[in-house]
C-alpha positions as CSV (number, residue, x, y, z in Angstrom):
1,M,0.1,0.0,-0.1
2,N,2.7,2.4,1.0
3,Q,4.6,1.7,-2.3
4,K,1.5,2.4,-4.2
5,I,0.9,5.7,-2.4
6,S,4.7,6.7,-2.9
7,S,4.4,5.9,-6.6
8,L,1.1,7.8,-7.0
9,G,2.7,11.2,-6.3
10,P,5.3,11.3,-9.0
11,T,2.7,10.1,-11.3
12,L,0.3,12.8,-10.4
13,G,3.1,15.3,-10.6
14,R,3.9,14.2,-14.1
15,V,0.3,14.2,-15.1
16,F,0.1,18.0,-14.0
17,L,3.3,19.1,-15.6
18,S,2.1,17.2,-18.9
19,A,-1.3,18.8,-18.7
20,L,0.5,22.4,-18.5
21,M,2.5,21.4,-21.4
22,F,-0.6,20.3,-23.5
23,S,-2.2,23.8,-22.5
24,V,0.6,25.6,-24.2
25,V,-1.5,26.6,-27.0
26,A,-4.4,28.0,-25.0
27,I,-1.7,29.9,-22.8
28,H,0.1,31.3,-25.8
29,N,-3.3,32.4,-27.4
30,G,-4.3,34.0,-24.0
31,Y,-7.6,32.4,-23.8
32,P,-9.1,28.8,-24.9
33,L,-9.6,28.4,-28.6
34,T,-13.4,28.4,-29.7
35,F,-15.1,27.1,-32.7
36,G,-18.5,27.4,-34.4
37,D,-19.9,24.7,-32.7
38,T,-18.5,25.5,-29.5
39,F,-21.6,27.7,-28.5
40,S,-24.0,24.7,-28.8
41,H,-21.8,22.7,-26.4
42,I,-21.6,25.5,-23.9
43,E,-25.2,26.4,-24.1
44,F,-26.1,22.6,-23.4
45,S,-24.0,22.7,-20.2
46,F,-26.3,25.3,-19.0
47,T,-29.8,24.4,-20.4
48,F,-29.3,20.7,-21.3
49,H,-30.8,21.2,-24.7
50,Y,-29.1,21.3,-27.9
51,F,-30.9,23.8,-30.2
52,E,-29.8,21.9,-33.3
53,Q,-30.8,18.7,-32.1
54,S,-28.1,17.0,-34.3
55,R,-25.2,15.9,-32.0
56,P,-24.6,13.7,-28.9
57,F,-24.8,15.3,-25.5
58,F,-22.3,13.7,-23.6
59,Y,-19.5,16.2,-24.2
60,G,-22.0,18.9,-23.0
61,L,-22.3,16.9,-19.8
62,L,-18.5,17.3,-19.3
63,L,-18.8,20.9,-19.6
64,A,-21.6,20.8,-17.2
65,G,-19.6,19.1,-14.7
66,L,-17.0,21.8,-14.7
67,R,-19.5,24.6,-14.5
68,P,-18.6,25.2,-10.8
69,F,-15.1,26.4,-11.9
70,H,-17.1,29.3,-13.9
71,S,-14.2,29.4,-16.6
72,L,-13.3,27.7,-19.8
73,W,-9.7,27.5,-18.6
74,A,-11.0,24.6,-16.3
75,V,-12.3,22.7,-19.5
76,V,-8.8,23.1,-21.3
77,F,-7.1,21.8,-18.2
78,A,-9.3,18.8,-17.8
79,Q,-9.2,17.7,-21.3
80,A,-5.2,18.3,-21.0
81,A,-5.1,16.1,-17.9
82,L,-7.2,13.4,-19.5
83,V,-4.9,13.1,-22.2
84,S,-1.9,13.2,-19.9
85,F,-3.0,10.3,-18.0
86,I,-3.9,8.2,-20.9
87,L,-0.1,8.9,-22.1
88,E,1.1,8.1,-18.8
89,I,-0.3,4.6,-18.8
90,F,0.6,4.2,-22.4
91,L,4.2,5.1,-22.0
92,E,4.5,3.0,-18.8
93,V,3.3,-0.3,-20.3
94,E,4.8,0.4,-24.0
95,T,8.3,1.6,-23.0
96,T,10.9,1.3,-20.4
97,L,11.2,5.1,-20.1
98,K,11.2,6.5,-16.4
99,G,9.5,9.8,-15.3
100,G,11.9,12.0,-17.0
101,G,11.9,10.3,-20.4
102,R,8.1,10.1,-20.3
103,F,7.9,13.8,-19.6
104,L,10.3,14.6,-22.8
105,V,8.0,12.5,-25.0
106,V,5.0,14.5,-23.8
107,S,6.9,17.7,-24.5
108,A,7.7,16.3,-28.0
109,L,4.1,15.5,-28.6
110,A,3.0,19.0,-27.2
111,L,5.4,21.1,-29.3
112,G,5.9,18.7,-32.2
113,S,2.4,17.5,-32.9
114,S,-1.0,19.1,-33.2
115,L,-2.2,17.3,-30.0
116,A,-2.2,20.5,-28.0
117,W,-4.5,22.3,-30.6
118,P,-7.7,20.0,-30.1
119,I,-6.9,20.1,-26.2
120,A,-7.0,23.9,-26.5
121,V,-10.4,24.2,-28.2
122,I,-13.8,23.6,-26.5
123,L,-14.8,20.9,-28.9
124,P,-14.8,16.9,-28.3
125,D,-12.1,16.6,-31.1
126,F,-9.5,15.8,-28.4
127,L,-11.4,12.6,-27.8
128,S,-10.3,11.1,-31.0
129,P,-6.6,10.3,-30.0
130,C,-8.0,9.5,-26.6
131,L,-10.1,6.8,-28.1
132,A,-7.4,5.6,-30.2
133,L,-5.0,5.0,-27.5
134,S,-7.4,3.6,-24.9
135,T,-8.7,1.1,-27.5
136,Y,-4.9,0.1,-28.5
137,L,-4.4,-0.4,-24.7
138,L,-7.4,-2.5,-24.0
139,L,-6.5,-4.6,-27.1
140,R,-3.0,-5.1,-26.3
141,H,-2.8,-5.4,-22.2
142,R,-4.8,-7.3,-20.0
143,D,-3.1,-6.7,-16.8
144,L,-3.1,-3.0,-16.3
145,G,-4.7,-3.1,-12.7
146,F,-8.4,-2.5,-11.9
147,P,-8.3,1.3,-11.4
148,K,-6.6,1.7,-14.9
149,N,-8.9,-0.6,-16.7
150,I,-11.9,1.0,-15.3
151,F,-10.6,4.4,-16.5
152,L,-9.8,3.2,-20.0
153,N,-13.2,1.5,-20.3
154,L,-14.8,4.8,-19.2
155,V,-12.9,6.7,-21.6
156,F,-13.6,4.3,-24.6
157,V,-17.4,4.7,-24.0
158,G,-17.3,8.3,-23.2
159,S,-15.3,9.0,-26.4
160,C,-17.6,6.7,-28.5
161,V,-20.8,8.5,-27.3
162,S,-19.4,12.2,-27.6
163,S,-19.1,12.5,-31.4
164,Y,-20.6,10.8,-34.3
165,S,-17.5,11.1,-36.4
166,I,-15.2,9.6,-33.6
167,L,-17.9,6.8,-33.2
168,A,-17.8,6.1,-37.0
169,A,-13.9,6.0,-37.0
170,E,-13.9,3.7,-34.2
171,V,-16.3,1.1,-35.9
172,G,-14.0,1.2,-39.1
173,T,-11.0,0.5,-37.0
174,L,-12.5,-2.3,-35.2
175,L,-13.8,-4.0,-38.3
176,L,-10.2,-3.7,-39.9
177,V,-8.9,-5.3,-36.7
178,G,-11.3,-8.0,-37.0
179,L,-10.4,-8.8,-40.5
180,L,-6.5,-8.8,-39.3
181,L,-7.6,-11.4,-36.7
182,A,-9.3,-13.5,-39.2
183,T,-6.4,-14.0,-41.2
184,G,-4.6,-15.5,-38.6
185,R,-2.2,-12.7,-37.7
186,R,-2.9,-12.0,-34.0
187,P,-1.3,-8.8,-32.7
188,F,-4.1,-8.7,-30.3
189,S,-5.7,-11.4,-28.2
190,L,-9.1,-12.6,-29.2
191,P,-10.4,-12.2,-25.7
192,R,-9.4,-8.7,-25.5
193,A,-10.8,-8.0,-29.1
194,R,-14.1,-9.4,-27.7
195,H,-14.0,-7.2,-24.7
196,V,-13.5,-3.9,-26.9
197,A,-16.2,-5.1,-29.3
198,L,-18.6,-5.4,-26.5
199,L,-17.7,-1.9,-25.2
200,L,-18.5,-0.6,-28.5
201,G,-21.7,-2.4,-28.8
202,A,-22.5,-0.9,-25.6
203,S,-21.7,2.6,-26.9
204,L,-23.9,2.0,-29.9
205,L,-26.7,1.2,-27.6
206,I,-26.5,4.2,-25.4
207,V,-26.2,6.4,-28.6
208,L,-29.4,4.6,-30.0
209,G,-31.3,4.8,-26.7
210,T,-30.6,8.5,-26.2
211,N,-31.6,9.3,-30.0
212,R,-34.6,7.2,-29.7
213,I,-35.8,8.9,-26.2
214,L,-34.7,12.6,-27.4
215,Y,-35.6,12.6,-31.1
216,R,-38.0,9.6,-31.6
217,K,-35.4,8.2,-34.3
218,S,-33.7,4.7,-33.8
219,S,-30.5,5.7,-35.5
220,V,-26.7,6.0,-34.4
221,A,-25.8,9.0,-36.5
222,L,-28.8,11.3,-37.0
223,P,-27.2,14.3,-38.9
224,G,-25.1,11.8,-41.1
225,P,-27.5,11.9,-44.2
226,A,-27.7,15.7,-44.2
227,F,-23.8,16.0,-43.9
228,L,-23.6,13.4,-46.8
229,M,-26.2,15.3,-48.8
230,G,-24.1,18.3,-48.4
231,E,-21.0,16.3,-50.0
232,L,-23.3,15.3,-52.8
233,I,-24.0,19.0,-53.4
234,E,-20.3,19.8,-53.0
235,Y,-19.1,17.5,-55.7
236,R,-22.0,18.3,-58.1
237,I,-23.7,15.0,-57.9
238,L,-27.0,16.0,-56.3
239,A,-27.9,18.6,-59.0
240,P,-27.6,16.2,-61.9
241,L,-29.6,13.6,-59.9
242,L,-32.6,16.0,-59.1
243,Q,-32.6,17.2,-63.0
244,E,-32.5,13.8,-64.5
245,H,-34.7,11.9,-62.0
246,C,-37.1,14.0,-60.4
247,A,-40.0,13.4,-62.9
248,Q,-40.0,9.6,-62.1
249,E,-38.8,9.6,-58.4
250,N,-40.7,12.7,-56.9
251,Y,-37.8,13.5,-54.2
252,I,-38.6,15.8,-51.3
253,L,-35.9,18.3,-52.7
254,C,-37.3,18.4,-56.1
255,P,-39.1,21.8,-55.7
256,Y,-35.6,23.1,-55.0
257,T,-33.6,21.8,-57.8
258,K,-33.0,25.3,-59.3
259,E,-31.6,26.7,-56.3
260,I,-29.5,23.6,-55.6
261,S,-28.2,23.7,-59.1
262,Q,-27.0,27.2,-58.8
263,E,-23.3,28.1,-59.4
264,G,-21.7,28.8,-56.2
265,Y,-24.2,26.7,-54.0
266,W,-22.4,24.3,-51.7
267,Y,-22.0,22.4,-48.5
268,W,-22.6,25.1,-45.9
269,D,-25.3,26.8,-47.8
270,F,-27.4,23.6,-47.4
271,L,-26.6,22.7,-44.0
272,T,-26.8,26.2,-42.3
273,N,-29.3,28.4,-44.2
274,H,-32.1,28.3,-42.3
275,D,-34.4,29.7,-45.2
276,G,-32.8,26.9,-47.4
277,P,-34.2,23.6,-48.7
278,L,-33.0,21.5,-45.9
279,Y,-35.0,23.6,-43.2
280,R,-37.9,24.0,-45.6
281,V,-38.4,20.0,-45.8
282,G,-38.1,19.5,-42.1
283,G,-34.7,20.2,-41.0
284,W,-31.7,17.6,-39.9
285,I,-33.8,15.1,-38.2
286,A,-37.5,15.3,-39.9
287,A,-36.0,14.9,-43.3
288,R,-33.5,12.2,-42.6
289,D,-35.4,9.2,-44.0
290,E,-36.0,11.0,-47.4
291,L,-32.3,12.2,-47.5
292,V,-31.4,8.6,-46.9
293,R,-33.4,7.5,-50.1
294,I,-32.0,10.2,-52.4
295,E,-28.5,9.2,-51.3
296,L,-29.2,5.6,-52.1
297,D,-30.5,6.4,-55.6
298,A,-27.4,8.6,-56.0
299,L,-25.1,5.6,-55.3
300,R,-27.5,3.4,-57.7
301,F,-27.3,6.0,-60.7
302,Y,-23.8,7.3,-60.3
303,P,-21.6,4.5,-58.6
304,K,-18.5,5.2,-60.7
305,K,-18.6,9.1,-60.0
306,I,-19.2,8.7,-56.3
307,M,-16.4,6.1,-56.0
308,V,-14.2,8.2,-57.7
309,T,-15.1,11.3,-55.8
310,A,-14.6,9.5,-52.3
311,I,-11.1,8.4,-53.2
312,R,-10.1,12.0,-54.2
313,A,-11.7,13.3,-51.1
314,L,-9.9,10.9,-49.0
315,M,-6.5,11.6,-50.4
316,A,-7.2,15.4,-50.2
317,S,-8.0,14.9,-46.5
318,L,-4.8,13.1,-45.7
319,V,-2.5,15.5,-47.6
320,R,-4.4,18.8,-46.4
321,H,-3.7,18.9,-42.8
322,S,-3.4,21.9,-40.7
323,V,-4.1,23.4,-37.2
324,R,-5.4,26.5,-38.7
325,E,-9.1,25.5,-38.7
326,W,-9.2,25.5,-34.9
327,T,-8.6,29.2,-34.9
328,D,-11.9,29.8,-36.8
329,Q,-13.7,33.0,-36.1
330,S,-17.3,33.2,-35.9
331,Q,-20.0,35.0,-34.2
332,G,-21.5,31.9,-32.7
333,Q,-18.4,31.3,-30.4
334,S,-18.5,34.9,-29.2
335,A,-22.2,34.7,-28.1
336,G,-21.2,31.7,-26.0
337,V,-18.6,33.6,-24.1
338,Y,-20.5,36.8,-23.9
339,K,-23.5,35.1,-22.5
340,R,-22.2,32.4,-20.1
341,F,-18.8,33.7,-19.2
342,P,-19.2,37.5,-19.2
343,H,-16.4,37.9,-16.8
344,E,-13.9,36.4,-19.1
345,T,-14.9,38.6,-22.1
346,A,-12.0,41.0,-21.8
347,Q,-9.6,37.9,-22.0
348,F,-11.6,36.5,-25.0
349,L,-11.4,39.8,-26.9
350,R,-7.8,40.3,-26.3
351,A,-7.0,36.8,-27.4
352,R,-9.0,37.4,-30.8
353,Q,-6.9,40.4,-31.5
354,Q,-3.6,38.5,-31.3
355,T,-4.0,37.5,-34.9
356,K,-0.1,37.8,-35.7
357,R,1.0,35.9,-32.8
358,I,-1.4,33.0,-33.3
359,A,-0.6,33.0,-37.0
360,K,3.1,32.5,-36.3
361,A,2.2,29.7,-33.9
362,I,0.3,28.0,-36.7
363,A,3.0,28.1,-39.1
364,I,5.7,27.0,-36.5
365,W,3.4,23.8,-35.6
366,D,2.6,23.0,-39.2
367,Y,6.1,23.0,-40.0
368,S,7.3,21.0,-37.1
369,E,4.5,18.5,-37.4
370,T,5.4,17.8,-41.1
371,I,9.1,17.1,-40.3
372,F,8.0,14.8,-37.5
373,L,5.4,13.0,-39.6
374,A,8.1,12.5,-42.5
375,L,10.5,11.2,-39.8
376,S,7.8,8.9,-38.3
377,F,7.0,7.3,-41.6
378,I,10.7,6.9,-42.6
379,L,11.3,5.0,-39.2
380,G,8.0,3.0,-39.4
381,I,8.4,1.7,-43.0
382,S,12.1,1.1,-42.7
383,S,11.6,-0.9,-39.6
384,L,8.7,-2.9,-41.0
385,T,10.6,-3.6,-44.4
386,F,13.6,-4.9,-42.2
387,T,11.2,-7.1,-40.2
388,F,9.4,-8.6,-43.1
389,Y,12.5,-9.2,-44.9
390,K,14.2,-11.1,-42.1
391,R,10.8,-12.9,-41.4
392,Q,10.8,-11.7,-37.7
393,S,7.7,-11.1,-35.4
394,M,6.5,-7.6,-35.1
395,D,7.4,-5.8,-31.8
396,S,5.2,-3.3,-29.9
397,P,6.3,0.0,-31.8
398,Q,5.5,-1.7,-35.1
399,I,2.3,-3.0,-34.0
400,Y,1.2,0.4,-32.8
401,F,2.4,2.0,-36.1
402,I,0.2,-0.2,-38.1
403,Y,-2.7,0.3,-35.4
404,A,-2.4,4.1,-35.6
405,L,-2.1,4.0,-39.5
406,T,-5.5,2.0,-39.5
407,F,-7.1,4.6,-37.1
408,V,-5.8,7.7,-39.1
409,M,-7.1,6.2,-42.5
410,T,-10.5,5.1,-41.1
411,N,-11.0,8.7,-39.5
412,A,-10.1,10.3,-42.6
413,M,-12.4,8.2,-44.8
414,V,-15.3,8.8,-42.4
415,C,-14.8,12.6,-42.1
416,S,-13.8,13.1,-45.9
417,W,-17.0,11.7,-46.9
418,F,-19.1,13.4,-44.5
419,S,-17.4,16.9,-43.9
420,T,-15.8,18.1,-47.2
421,G,-12.3,16.9,-45.9
422,S,-12.2,19.5,-43.1
423,P,-8.5,19.7,-42.1
424,R,-9.2,19.6,-38.3
425,Y,-10.8,16.2,-38.5
426,T,-7.6,14.5,-40.0
427,E,-5.4,16.8,-38.0
428,R,-6.7,15.4,-34.7
429,T,-5.4,12.0,-35.2
430,M,-1.9,12.8,-36.8
431,C,-0.3,12.9,-33.4
432,L,-0.7,9.2,-33.0
433,L,1.6,8.7,-36.0
434,I,4.2,10.9,-34.4
435,L,3.8,9.0,-31.1
436,A,4.8,6.0,-33.2
437,G,7.8,7.8,-34.6
438,I,8.8,8.6,-31.0
439,L,8.5,4.8,-30.0
440,F,10.7,3.8,-32.9
441,A,13.3,6.6,-31.8
442,V,13.3,5.4,-28.3
443,K,13.9,1.8,-29.4
444,S,16.6,2.9,-31.8
445,L,18.5,4.8,-28.9
446,R,18.1,1.9,-26.6
447,L,19.6,-0.4,-28.9
448,F,22.5,2.0,-29.9
449,A,23.1,2.5,-26.1
450,K,23.0,-1.3,-25.6
451,T,25.3,-1.8,-28.4
452,R,27.8,0.6,-27.1
453,L,27.8,-0.7,-23.7
454,S,28.4,-4.1,-24.9
455,Q,31.5,-2.7,-27.3
456,T,32.8,-1.1,-24.1
457,K,32.7,-4.1,-22.0
458,S,34.4,-6.2,-24.7
459,S,37.0,-3.6,-25.0
460,Y,37.7,-3.7,-21.3
461,A,37.9,-7.6,-21.3
462,A,40.0,-7.9,-24.0
463,P,43.6,-8.8,-23.0
464,Q,46.0,-5.7,-23.4
């Protein structure tokens, strides 16, 4: 017991220091970052009602739990602490690094990857890497101890039920993991995979149940069809469908064919214009079933065009990564701060005026992340190539690298098909690959040090 208590102090100290490191973007900005969707989450934490009726409310519950602190700074630090504790567990079981080494890894991630940016913004985006890491730990390690297992299980379920896009990325990742297990290659044990699958099933049931109770719809991703319809508009697939098939199919959007076919009419015009076609036919939820019918017909009539468009969107999503979008300026975010945190309005306004400082930070982070990503890929691919050439078994860094690639790809697929390849969706997972590069670097340094030590011992042992 005394040993556990004595080790708890340094652990909490590292988590605290790591949380400060991950808060560096918010500290540099002078205030937590806010986004267009931030207002709806803040408002839910006070009213327990989403005016858009299109998103899971569990992230809003997290904000509600932090209301007694009367500050958005508490949200940033809570997000940073959550990520820090998951990384502490990860580095404890995946490396032989001690306290100082683990803090250096955290510093590299905070300054060399985009991870500090989703932590700094009042959005559930930071839960994407949390879910990826908790899933990997649950798949790979059985004996983490009861408190850590409970913590990771809660993180898994909480992340899944806080964002439809994060949930969809997790479904895709576990499907690919299942295919890998079916081929006979088993970097993860079947019992652990079943456990994670049960957690995913529980998460899906929670989302289904809450959507049924709140919105009278038995569906997982209620706004999904509206987002996908926006994609069909963006890539000029919906307009030809309506023009060529409205006479036979009588779609609910047929009366608005001319408006949708206009040059310059795009994704966000359809989704956010309250006087536009989507809201005139009932909105995100009421029109859902009819939108699904239109999308299925689009797939039936234009399969090749949709497939080519989806591949192009995926490639663009993977290439176009930047932290810039988290600095979006909109009126909605201002309203949230003015209304619910009036005592922080001065900080908020000062931060918004520091455009040159934040622009410089964006350039530095994007540049450093590109370098770290390139190094991570070089280390990962060369390590895997050597292993396959020698017909050796994969070690932990290699297994994690493949897993991280899988999660990044499935996340990019989901988000590029439903959100016009928004850079922040891809960006929120890139830190996973940089963490893999750090693991390879640590492994290489350890082997180098071991080799040098062996050579030194041999030189001393050799007869003079």
